[in-house]
C-alpha positions in Angstrom: 222.4 -121.6 314.0 220.2 -123.4 311.5 217.2 -121.4 309.9 214.1 -123.9 309.3 211.3 -123.1 307.2 207.8 -124.8 307.5 208.9 -125.4 311.7 204.8 -125.2 312.3 204.3 -128.1 310.3 205.1 -132.1 311.1 208.5 -132.5 309.2 209.7 -129.2 310.1 208.7 -129.5 314.1 210.2 -132.9 314.3 213.5 -131.4 312.8 214.1 -128.5 315.0 213.2 -131.0 317.9 215.8 -132.9 317.5 218.4 -129.9 316.3 217.3 -128.6 319.5 217.4 -131.4 321.5 221.1 -132.2 320.1 221.9 -128.4 321.3 221.9 -126.9 318.5 220.7 -123.2 317.7 217.3 -122.8 315.8 215.7 -120.0 313.7 212.2 -120.5 313.3 211.0 -119.3 309.8 207.4 -118.4 310.5 204.7 -117.4 308.2 201.9 -116.4 310.9 203.7 -114.0 314.1 200.3 -116.1 316.0 202.7 -119.4 316.0 205.7 -117.9 317.2 205.3 -118.1 321.0 206.1 -121.9 321.2 208.8 -121.7 319.4 210.3 -118.7 321.1 209.5 -120.5 324.5 211.8 -123.3 323.3 214.7 -121.3 322.7 214.7 -120.4 318.9 215.1 -117.2 317.6 211.9 -116.3 315.3 212.5 -114.8 311.8 208.6 -113.7 310.2 208.6 -114.6 306.1 206.3 -115.8 304.0 208.0 -118.0 301.1 207.2 -115.6 298.2 209.0 -112.7 300.1 212.4 -112.7 299.0 213.8 -109.7 301.0 212.0 -111.0 304.3 213.5 -114.6 303.1 216.8 -113.5 303.0 216.9 -111.2 306.0 215.9 -114.5 308.0 218.4 -117.0 306.2 221.1 -113.9 307.2 223.9 -115.7 309.5 222.5 -119.0 309.4 224.9 -121.9 308.8 222.4 -123.8 306.9 219.0 -123.6 305.9 215.8 -125.6 305.2 213.7 -125.3 302.4 210.0 -126.6 303.3 207.8 -125.1 300.3 204.3 -125.0 301.2 202.4 -127.5 299.2 199.9 -126.3 296.5 197.3 -128.8 295.8 195.1 -126.7 292.8 198.1 -124.6 291.2 197.4 -122.8 287.9 197.9 -124.0 284.5 201.8 -124.4 284.1 202.7 -124.1 287.7 202.9 -120.5 287.5 203.1 -120.1 291.4 205.6 -122.8 292.0 208.3 -121.2 289.6 207.8 -117.8 290.5 208.0 -119.1 294.7 211.2 -121.0 293.4 213.0 -118.3 292.1 212.4 -116.3 295.0 213.7 -118.8 297.3 216.1 -119.6 295.0 217.1 -115.6 295.1 217.0 -115.3 299.0 219.7 -118.2 299.5 222.0 -116.6 297.2 221.6 -113.3 299.0 221.7 -114.8 302.3 224.9 -117.4 301.4 224.4 -119.9 303.9 227.3 -122.5 303.8 224.5 -125.6 302.7 220.8 -125.9 302.2 218.6 -129.1 302.7 215.6 -128.9 300.5 212.2 -130.8 301.5 211.6 -132.4 297.4 209.5 -135.8 296.6 209.7 -138.8 295.6 209.5 -138.8 291.9 211.1 -135.2 291.1 212.8 -136.7 288.4 210.2 -137.9 286.3 209.7 -136.0 282.9 206.2 -136.3 282.8 203.7 -133.7 284.3 202.0 -134.2 287.5 201.2 -132.7 290.5 204.6 -133.4 292.1 206.3 -131.2 289.1 205.9 -128.5 291.3 209.0 -129.9 293.4 210.8 -130.5 290.2 211.0 -126.9 289.6 212.2 -126.3 292.8 214.8 -128.5 292.7 216.1 -127.0 289.2 216.0 -123.6 290.5 218.1 -124.3 293.8 220.5 -126.3 291.2 221.9 -123.4 290.6 223.1 -122.1 293.5 226.7 -122.2 294.4 226.5 -123.8 297.9 225.6 -127.5 298.4 222.5 -128.5 298.4 220.8 -132.0 299.4 217.6 -132.4 298.2 215.8 -135.2 300.4 213.1 -137.0 298.8 210.7 -138.6 300.8 208.2 -141.4 300.0 204.2 -140.8 300.1 203.6 -139.7 303.8 201.8 -142.3 305.8 200.5 -139.7 307.7 198.1 -139.3 304.5 196.0 -142.1 306.1 194.6 -140.1 308.5 191.9 -139.2 305.8 190.8 -142.8 306.3 191.0 -143.0 310.2 187.6 -141.7 310.4 185.7 -144.4 307.7 187.7 -147.1 309.1 186.2 -146.8 312.2 182.7 -146.1 311.3 182.2 -147.9 307.7 184.8 -150.7 307.8 186.1 -149.3 304.7 189.3 -147.3 303.2 188.7 -145.3 300.0 192.1 -145.5 298.0 193.3 -143.9 295.3 196.1 -145.7 294.8 195.5 -148.8 292.8 195.6 -151.9 292.7 194.7 -152.4 295.9 197.7 -155.1 296.2 200.5 -153.0 294.7 202.9 -152.1 297.5 204.0 -148.5 297.6 207.0 -146.9 298.9 205.7 -145.0 302.1 206.8 -143.0 304.9 206.4 -141.3 308.7 206.3 -137.6 308.4 208.6 -138.0 311.8 211.5 -140.4 309.8 211.4 -137.5 307.2 211.9 -134.7 310.2 214.4 -136.9 311.7 216.4 -137.6 308.4 216.4 -134.0 307.6 218.0 -133.3 311.0 221.0 -135.2 310.4 221.2 -134.1 307.0 221.9 -130.5 307.8 224.2 -131.6 310.3 226.4 -132.9 307.6 229.3 -131.5 305.4 229.1 -132.0 301.4 230.0 -130.7 298.2 227.9 -129.9 295.3 223.9 -131.4 294.4 223.0 -134.7 296.0 219.8 -136.5 296.1 218.9 -138.8 299.1 215.8 -140.6 298.7 213.4 -141.9 301.9 211.1 -144.3 302.6 210.1 -146.3 305.4 210.7 -150.1 306.7 208.7 -151.9 304.1 206.4 -151.1 301.2 202.7 -151.6 301.7 199.8 -152.3 299.9 196.1 -150.7 300.4 194.9 -154.3 301.1 197.5 -154.3 303.8 196.7 -150.9 305.3 193.3 -151.8 305.6 194.3 -155.4 307.5 196.4 -152.9 309.7 193.1 -150.6 310.7 191.3 -154.1 310.8 193.6 -155.6 313.5 193.8 -152.0 315.5 190.2 -151.5 315.7 189.3 -154.9 316.2 186.9 -154.7 313.1 187.2 -156.0 310.0 188.1 -153.3 307.8 188.4 -153.4 303.8 190.1 -151.3 301.0 187.6 -150.5 298.2 189.4 -148.6 294.9 187.4 -145.4 293.8 187.1 -145.6 289.9 189.7 -143.8 288.3 186.4 -142.5 286.1 185.2 -140.9 288.9 188.0 -138.7 290.1 187.9 -135.6 287.8 184.4 -135.2 288.8 184.9 -135.7 292.4 187.9 -133.3 293.1 185.8 -130.4 291.0 183.0 -131.3 293.5 185.5 -130.8 296.4 186.7 -127.7 294.8 189.4 -128.0 293.1 189.6 -126.0 289.8 191.9 -128.3 287.7 192.0 -131.8 289.1 194.5 -132.8 286.0 197.3 -132.7 287.9 196.1 -134.7 290.9 195.4 -137.3 288.6 198.2 -137.2 286.8 199.8 -137.5 290.2 197.9 -140.7 290.9 198.4 -142.3 287.9 202.3 -141.7 288.1 202.0 -143.5 291.7 199.8 -146.5 290.5 201.7 -146.9 287.1 205.6 -147.0 288.8 206.8 -144.0 287.3 206.5 -141.7 290.3 209.3 -144.0 292.5 212.8 -143.2 293.5 215.2 -142.6 290.9 217.3 -145.1 293.0 215.5 -147.2 294.9 218.2 -149.6 295.9 219.9 -146.6 297.3 216.9 -145.3 299.3 217.2 -144.9 302.7 215.0 -146.7 305.2 213.2 -145.2 308.3 212.4 -146.5 311.8 208.5 -145.9 311.8 205.9 -148.6 310.4 202.8 -148.4 309.1 201.1 -150.1 311.9 202.5 -147.4 314.7 201.4 -144.2 312.3 198.4 -146.1 312.1 197.8 -146.7 315.9 198.9 -143.4 316.8 195.7 -141.8 313.8 193.3 -144.0 315.4 194.1 -142.9 319.0 193.9 -139.0 317.7 
C-alpha cells in the first residue's frame, strides 16, 4: 500500500491514478475532509492529516510500504524559512515513527544550490529527510510547464505573455506535472538503498520566445513575449500582497543566471509531454 500526500493536486493525483490503474493499493492522505469522497470512490483508503500535524501524519503513514511526500508550496515564507524548518522536522519525525520501507519526496530543480532563494524550502526538506534510516528518493523536477496557465489569458486577449524568465531567447528546463506524477509512481515501486536524487525535465528545453510562438500557432494569432523589468519585480510582488518578495526574486535570478539548474544535467530523465501539448490543453481550458 502506498500513502500519497498532495493527492488532490496535479502531481499527487496523477501519481495516485497511475498506481490505481496498475492495481496497487493507495492511501490518500488529505488535509481537507471535503475532498475525500472522490478518492474513496476510486477505492483509496482515506487518512486525514495536515502536513504540520506530526501525530496524524505518523498514523497516516503507518502500515504503508512506501510514502510519497509533497509538502504544500509557500510562496511568501517568513524570514529564515521558519515554517519550512518546522514542517520538515514534523514530516521527518512522522516517517521515523511510521517506518515505511521507503520514501519518495518531491523536491525541486536547484535544491542543491547554496544561494538562498524561494526553493531553499525544498533544500531544508531534503536535509531533514536525509537523516532518515530508510531509503529516500528526492525527485527534483524542472519548472512546471503548467505554470503557463498564468499566461493563457494574456496570450488570448492581448497577444502577449509577460515573462520573468529572461533573456527571452534563453532556454529553460521545464516539465509537465503529468510527467512528474507518472515518474513518481514508477519510482515509488522501485527498490533501492540509501538516498538518491532523480532529476526530471521535459523532452526539450524551451525559451520564452519559443513559448510565445507555440501560443501564436495554437491561437492562430500573433503572440510575443515581453520581459518584465527586474527593477519592477519588488513593487509588483508587494502590490500582489507578498510580505517579503526577496526569496521569489532570488529564485527568478537563480533561473535567469543559471545557478538554479540540475545538479547532474546529463543524467536527468526526460519526460514525454512537450510544451505544445500542455499549452493546447491550457488554451482549450
